[in-house]
N, C-alpha and C positions, 0 to 999 in steps of 0.2 A: 182420385179419392180427397174428399175435404180436409185440408188443412186445419181447420178449425173443430170438425167434427174428429179427427183422430186422435187431438190432443188428450188426455184425462181432465178430468177437473178432481184439484187435489180438496179432501175434506178438513179443513181446519178442525182444531180440540174445539169441544163446546157445541158442535153440528151435529146433527141426525140426518140421516137421509134414509128415507123409508119409501119403499116400491111395490105397489100392488096393484093387478089388473090396470097396466096403462095409464096410472095416477103417480107421479112423484109427490111427494114430502119433504119439506127440508125445514127444518125446527132450528133455531140459533137465541140469541141471548134477545136478540131484536121484536122476535114474534116467529112466526111460521107461516110459508107459502108453500100452495100446490097447483100443479101441472101438470093437466092432462097430455097426452104422448101418443101418435102414431106412427106405423110406418120405419119406425125404428125398435132398438134393444137396449135397454137401460140397465145398467147392473153395478151394484157397489163391489171394487175388487182390491181389496189390500189399503183402503183408505181413499182410493179415487173413482170417482164416477166414469163409467166408461159407457159410451155411447157408440154403436154399430148397427149399421144399415143393414134391411133383412135382401136388398138385390140391388143392381145397377140401374132402376128405372129412374128416370129422372126427376119425380115425384119424391123417392127414397133418398136421391143423392142432397135435392134443396133439406130437406128435413133432417138431413143427418148434421150439418153445421149451427141449424137453424135451434133445436132443441138440446145440442151442448151450449151455446150460448145463452138461452136461455137460463141452462141449470147452472151454468156459471153466475149470471145474475144474480139469481134466487140463492146461491152460497155468499156471493159477497153480500149481499143485501140484509141478509139476515146476521151477517157478522161485523161489518162496518157500516153501512146504511147506505142510500145515496143522499145527495143535497144537490136543488137549484136553485137558481138566484134569478129575480127577475129584477129590471132596473125602468123606472119610470121615470123617460125624459119628457121634459114639457112644463109650461110655467104655469103653476097649481096645481099640476099631478100630485095627487097623495094617497096614501093608503093607510088602515091602519085596523088590529083585528081585534077582539072579544072572543076569545076561545076560539073558535073554528068558523067564526064570521067575519070574512074581507071586507073591507068596505075600501072602495075605489071611487077616487073624485078624478075622472081622466076628461074632464073637458064634454062631457054630458050636460044636459041639462038639472038631472038629476044622479045620486051616487048611485054604483053599482053594487050591491049585497049579496055575496058569493055564499054559502054555505061549503066546509071544504071536507071529506071526508074524513071520518076519526083515524084512520090510518097515516094520516099526512101532520105532520107539526109544521103548523104557519110561527114565522117570525116578521116584524114588520121595523124595519131601521131606518131610522128619520134622523139625519141629523142636518145641522144649518150650511147651508153652501152648497149641500149635494143633493145628487138626486134619492129621493125614496128605493129603497130596496127591500122586496118581499124575498124572502127566505123559505124555501122547502125542504123539509125532512121527513125520508119515508125508508122502509125497510123494501117496500114495493117497486123496482124499478118503472114500471106499466104504468102503475096507478100515479106515480109522481109526474111522468111525462102527460100523463091524461090533463090533470090538474093544471102543470105549468102551460099548456098548450093550450087552454080553455080560459086561462089568465090573460094570456099573450092575446088570444082571441077578439077581446075586447076593444082595442085600440093598437092595432098592428103599427109598426114603425114605417112611417112614411119616406121616401125617399126623398124628398126635397130638404125638410130642414129636421131632419130626425128625430120626430116626434113621435112618442107612442110609447107602446110597453114593449119590451126587447129583454134576451136574456144578458146576464153581465158574461161581456168578451164576446160578443155576437158581433161581427161588424156588418154596419148597413151599406149595401151601395146606394150613393149618393147621386145624384142627378143636378145637372148646372141648371138654375133657372132661367127666366127671360133676361136677356139682358136689351136694354133700352141702345 
């Protein structure tokens, strides 16, 4: 039995959970999210969401913990929200935003302009003497992860000097350079 799948997900006040025909909808103060599911049974019981699997097949066992975790992330997202921070490490690396447009200067001959989805709120922090930081906030964990990975993919951190776009707190495995 899946240890993650067995534990119920508590529904806090101000959050409504609707289940209709293999689609679960979670609504809260920050927005609403939907997720379709298969291979499991989802029911709301006594202020908790309970996920049960149909059988002991390998596919159903895998989906049991998966959908419980997705539902938990949805509930946490509509109550508290999710935040990711990216740091630009490198001389002359800059980031600025105007509304939902993010403009990056990361060592190319041109600036990169990226349109961010309206569900993700973006903020750029530039302090003198510190690396610029891009702060992303949203209620959808999957979407914010996808946007953060897209931004990071423009200039991944390299192992010699550590230059590039990295998550705040991420440890970069450093390599020794050539010695004379």
